[in-house]
C-alpha positions in Angstrom: -0.1 -0.1 -0.2 1.3 3.4 -1.3 0.1 6.4 0.4 1.4 10.0 -0.9 1.1 13.4 1.1 1.7 16.7 0.4 3.9 18.2 3.3 5.5 21.9 3.5 8.0 20.9 5.6 9.7 24.8 7.7 13.4 24.5 7.5 13.6 27.7 9.9 15.6 25.3 12.6 18.5 25.2 10.1 19.5 28.8 10.6 20.1 27.8 13.7 23.5 25.8 12.9 26.7 28.2 12.1 26.6 29.7 8.4 28.8 26.8 7.4 26.7 23.9 8.3 22.9 25.2 7.5 22.3 23.1 4.6 23.5 19.5 6.1 21.6 20.3 8.8 18.2 21.5 6.9 18.7 17.5 5.4 19.0 16.7 8.8 15.7 19.0 10.0 13.8 17.4 6.6 14.0 13.5 7.4 13.2 14.4 11.0 10.5 16.4 10.4 9.1 13.2 8.1 10.4 10.2 10.8 7.7 12.4 13.2 4.9 12.9 10.5 4.9 9.5 8.6 6.1 7.2 11.9 8.7 5.9 9.6 11.7 4.7 10.6 13.3 5.0 7.1 13.3 8.0 5.2 14.6 7.6 1.2 15.1 11.6 0.3 15.2 12.1 -3.6 18.4 13.5 -5.3 16.2 16.7 -6.8 15.1 16.8 -3.0 18.8 17.0 -2.0 19.7 19.7 -5.1 16.4 21.8 -4.0 18.2 22.4 -0.7 21.3 22.5 -1.7 20.5 25.2 -5.1 22.3 28.1 -3.4 24.9 26.5 -1.7 25.2 25.1 2.5 25.1 29.1 4.0 21.4 29.8 2.6 19.1 26.8 2.0 15.3 27.8 1.3 13.3 28.6 4.5 10.8 25.8 3.7 10.1 23.4 0.9 7.8 21.7 -0.8 7.7 17.8 -0.8 5.7 14.7 -1.6 6.1 12.1 0.5 5.0 7.6 -0.5 4.8 5.1 2.5 4.7 1.9 2.4 5.7 -1.3 3.9 8.1 -3.8 3.5 9.0 -6.5 5.6 7.4 -5.0 8.4 9.1 -1.7 8.1 8.2 1.7 7.4 9.9 3.2 4.1 9.1 6.9 3.6 10.3 8.0 -0.5 10.5 11.9 -0.4 10.6 14.0 -3.1 9.4 17.0 -5.0 5.6 17.2 -6.1 5.1 17.0 -9.9 3.3 20.5 -10.9 0.4 20.0 -12.7 -2.1 22.0 -14.6 0.7 24.7 -15.0 2.1 25.6 -18.6 4.6 27.8 -19.2 2.7 30.7 -20.7 6.3 31.9 -22.7 
């Protein structure tokens, strides 16, 4: 059973960390948020989400990030897969 939910994860706690560690801490904050809200022990973060957090460098991660989380059960363990949500209904006007 795969259940998908959209979360907007606040990463403001990462800004309490020193400048040279903020993106690393933002990844940890994201992982802890997903573990707390999905009751999963294993959290898999996609490379796209990682790149979105690191896009402006280690010193300036985004304040919040919108992610899609899919939770599935494998061998008695809950696994949460985190990825960027698909933008549906959005067309470029160019």
